[in-house]
N, C-alpha and C positions, 0 to 999 in steps of 0.2 A: 504493500500500500504506500509506504514511504517512497519507494522507488518510482511508482507511478506519479505520485504528487510532485516529486522532484523534476521528472520529465515534463509534466504539464507546466510547471513553473518556468522551466527553460524555454519551452515553446511560446508561452505567453510573453516572456521577457523579450524574445526575439521579435514577436509581433508588435510589441509596444515601441521597439526601436526602429521598426520599418516605417516606410512612408508610402501612403497611397493617395493618389490624386485622380480626379476624373474630369471629363469635359463632355458636355452634350451640345451638339450643334445641329441646327436644322437649316438646310439650304433649299430654298424654294425658287424654282424658275418658272416664269410664265413666258412661253416661247411662241413667236409668230412667224410661221413660214407662209405657205399658202393657206394655212389654217392655224387656229390657236390650240395649244395644249399645255399641260402643266406637268412638271417633273419636280418631285420632292424627295429629298434624302434626309432622314433622321439618323444621325451618327452618335454613337456612344463610344468614348475612349476611356479606358482605365489603365493607369500606370502604377505598378507596384515596385518599389526598390527597397533593398535591404543590404547594407554594406556594399559589396561589389556586384551583387546580383540584381537583375531587373526582369520584369515581366510586363508585356503590353498586350491588350486586347482592344481591337477596333471592330465594331459591328454596325451594320446599316439596315435600316428599314426603308425600302424604296417604293415609291408610288408614282405611276404614270396615269394621267387622266386626260381624256379627249378621244372622242369616237374615231375621228379620221386618223389620228396618230396610232392608236393601239391596233388599228386594222390595216396599217400601212406596211410596205416592204421594209422601210427603215426600222420599224419596231420588230419585225420578224428577224432582222439581222441582229438587233440588240439582244433578243432572247436566245440566240444561238451562241453568243459570246460566253466563254467559260474560262476560268483560270486553268492554266496548264499545270495542274497538280494531281496527285494520285487520289484525291478525295474531293467530294463536292464542297464548294464554298458558298453555294446559294440554294435556296429552296425553289420549289416549282412556282411558277407564276400563277397567282389566283386572279381570276377575272370576275368583275361584277360591275354592272352599270357603266360601261365605257371606261372602266378603271382596271388597271393591272398592278398588282403589288407582289413583292417578294422580299425576303430577308437575305442578307449577304454577310459573310465573314470576310472582312477586308484585310485585317492583319491579326496574327496571333503568334507571338514569339516570346521566348525567354532567352536570357543570356548572362554573361559575366564579363566584366571589364575592370582591368587595373591599368597601371602605368605602361605596361608592355604588351598586353593581350586584350583582345575583344573577340568573343565568340557569341554567335546568335544562332538559335535553333528554332525553326518554325516557319510560318507563313510571313515573309518579310519582303523588304525592298532591297534590291541589289543595285548599288550605284557604280556605274562605270562611265568614263568619258567626261569631257569638259564642255560639251556643246550646250548652249542655252535654248536652241530651237530644234536642232537635230542631234541625235546620239547614235551614229553608225556603229560604235563599238559595243553598245549595250544591247545584247541579244536576250535580255531577261525581261526588263520592264521599262523601256524608254518612254519618255513623255511624248504625248501626241499634241503638237501645237495647233492642229486643226480642229480639235474637239472642244466641246463646251467647257470642259474642265481638264486642261492639259496635264495637270499633275496627278489626276486620278488614274492609277495604273494597277494592273493585276499583280497580286503578290506572287512570290517565289517560295515554293515549299522546299526547304533544304537547310543546310548548315553553312555558315560563313565564318571564317576565322581570319582575323587581322593580327599580324605581329609587327609591332613597332621595333624595327631593327636598330634604329638610332633616332636622334632628334630630327634627322633630315631624310629618313627613308622608312618605308614600310612595305609589307607584303601581305596580300589578301588571297585566300583560297576559298572557293565556293563549290559545294556539291549540292545539286538540286535533283528532285525526282519529278518526272513529267507525268501526264495523265496516263500514258501508255506503259508506265512503270519503269521506263528506261531512265538513264541518268544523264545529266548535263554537268560538265565540269568547267570551271573557270579559274584563272589565276591572274593576278596583277602585281607588278613590282613598280613602285613609284619612289622617286628620290628628287631632292632639290639640288641642282647643280649650279649654284652661284647666280645664274641668270634666269632660271625657270624651273618649274616642276615638270619632270619628264617621267612618263610611265609607259610600260609595255603590258598589253592585255592579250589574253588567250582564252578562247572558248572552244570546247570540244563536246560533241554528242554524236549519236548514231547518224544524224542527218547533216550536221554542220561542223565545219572547221573554220575558225577565225583567228587571225593574229592581227593585232592593231597597236596603235600608239596614241598617246595623248601628251600635249605640251601646253603649259600655261605659265605666263610670266608678264612682268611689266616692261613696257617699251621705254627703257632708259628712265629719265626723270620727267617724261611727258605726262604721266598720269593715265596713259592708255594701257589697258590690260589686253594682251593679245593671247590667242589660244588656237589650238588646232588638234583635231583627232581624226584618225583614219583607220579603216579596217579592210583587210583582204579576206573575202568570204568565199567559201566553197560549200555548195549545197545541192541537193537533188530536188527539183521542182516538177510539178505536173505541167505538161505541155498541153496545147490546145487539142492535141490528138489523144489526150488522156494517158499518154505514156510518161514515164519519168525521164527527166533530162538533167544532166549535171550542168551546173552553172558556176562560173568563177568570175568575180568582179571586185573592183576596188571602189570604196566609197569613203569620202572624207569631207571635213569642214574646216574652214578658217573663219575666225571671228575676232571681234574687238569690242571692248566696253569703254565708255568714257562718260564721266559726269561733268557737266558744264557748270560754270559759276552761277548761272541764272536758275539753277535747280533742275534743268532738264538732264535726264540720263538717257544715253543712247547705246543700243546693242546692235551691231552689224554682224551678219553671218552669211556665208555662202556655202552651198553644198554641191559637190561634184560626184557623179557616179559614172563609172566606165560602161555601165549597162543600164538600159531602161526597159520597162515592161509595159505591155498593153493592159488596159482595164480588164480584159477577159482573163489574161494570165494572172493578174493580181487576185481576182475573185476566185479563180480555181485553186489558189494557194492561200486562202484566207486563214487556214490553220497552221501555216508554216512558221517555224521558229524565226525566220528572217523577214516576216511580213512587213515590219516597219522599214526595212531596207529596200523593198521592192517599190521603186519610184517610176513615175510616168515619164519624167524628163531627166535628162542627164545633168542639167545645171539649174540651180535655184539661187536666188539672192533674197535676203530678208533684212528688214530694219525694224527695230522696236524702239519707240520713244515713250518715255514716262515723265510725268511732272506732278509735283505735289503743290497744289494751289495754296492750301493751308492745312491745319491739323485735321480738318473734317473732310476735305475734298481732294481727290487725286484722280488722274486719268492716264491712260496709256493707249498706244496705237501700234498694232503689228501689221506690217506690210510684207507679203511674200510674192515674188514674181517667179513664174515658171517659164523657163526659156525652152521653146520647142519649135516645131514647124509653125505652130500658131501659139503665140504667147498668151498667157492668162495670168490672173492675179487673185490673191486672197487678202482681204483687208479686215482687221478685227479691232475696232475702237471700243474702249470701255471708259466709263465714268463712274467712280465710286464715292458715295457719301457715307461717312462713318458717323452715325447719329450719337452713339455712346459706346460704352464698353461691351454692350450686348448686341446691338443692332447695327447692321450696315446694309446699304442699298446700292445696287449696281445696275446701270443701263449699259447694254452692249449690243453689238451687231457682228454678224459674220457674213461679209459681203464677198461674192465671188463673181468675177467678171472675165469675159473672154468670148471667143468664137464658140459656137455650139459644139464644135469638134475638138475643142481644146480641153486641157485638164480641168480647170475650174469653171469653164463656161457651161458645163453640163449640169451644174448644181445650182439650186435656187438660194437666194439670200434668206437669212433668218435674223430676227431681232428678239431680244430677251430683256426681261426685268428680273433681277435676282434679289431676294431678301434673305439675309443670313442672320440667324438668331443663335447666339452662343451663351451658354451659362454653365 
């Protein structure tokens, strides 16, 4: 009895010394395309830390409302999207009165971190590359700059380990498991060499081989931060004849950031790919590990401008030009008003312009109002 009481005391003492925090956020979008619909995501995040150990859970309740949208081809595509993990991360869609709802596990991981090591196990985010708009080296969960929420990415089910070899260098290893139970491996070595951070990235799976680089540093005393990343990729893709075809190509970006004295911040970035793909080929391979690397044009240029008007109001503008036989462009302006610590409101648009046979000319414009409530 005394032994059980002592054990209980030790467990309770550890719990008292631990730290738990949580955040609830509701993001509600009213979107106007050729019709109106509503998208709402209620997110709960819980973080538990105790000494060098930590645990994070992030779960979502998602609601789509609007007769035309829930019966559209766009929504059919949304319903097919799944995390490439060996277990289900979302429930079945429930339909009622022009509304579709489901629950989703966004992140679930635990880990340990000290001055020299960091290990994470579970459904997590894997960070690779230095691009702000495109990430050709990240074959796990790169951001999608064309989406309504570019930073919302699928989690990676696996183990990642980072070893800080010195104050100026570290090495990261990743092992993840895919939905088909096969494994994907990655490694990155990164070091600071006086003038820039330089890294080497590698990814290997049954379908894909990739070797890449990343460089990031300041351009002298100018205040301009320059960066580049690139990837040489080998993969097997479905062709339009339904057979598998091996492809090899290089894809890379160069970019720069600068903050002006008047408060405007600018990000410029260009993407080059040695190979481009047709819409049909991209759709045939929508479950490919390298889907974000399958581009319609061989060259893109982008510019992002952001400005803080005051402590309540800020705005940004993303412009992307696709250079092809027929050029086209994607423009995404946003204006955000922060009402208080709990509420913010955003007006935005996703404008696509070009010839009907061009990359962005085939899509319609959309406009949205977003209300974010956090507590």
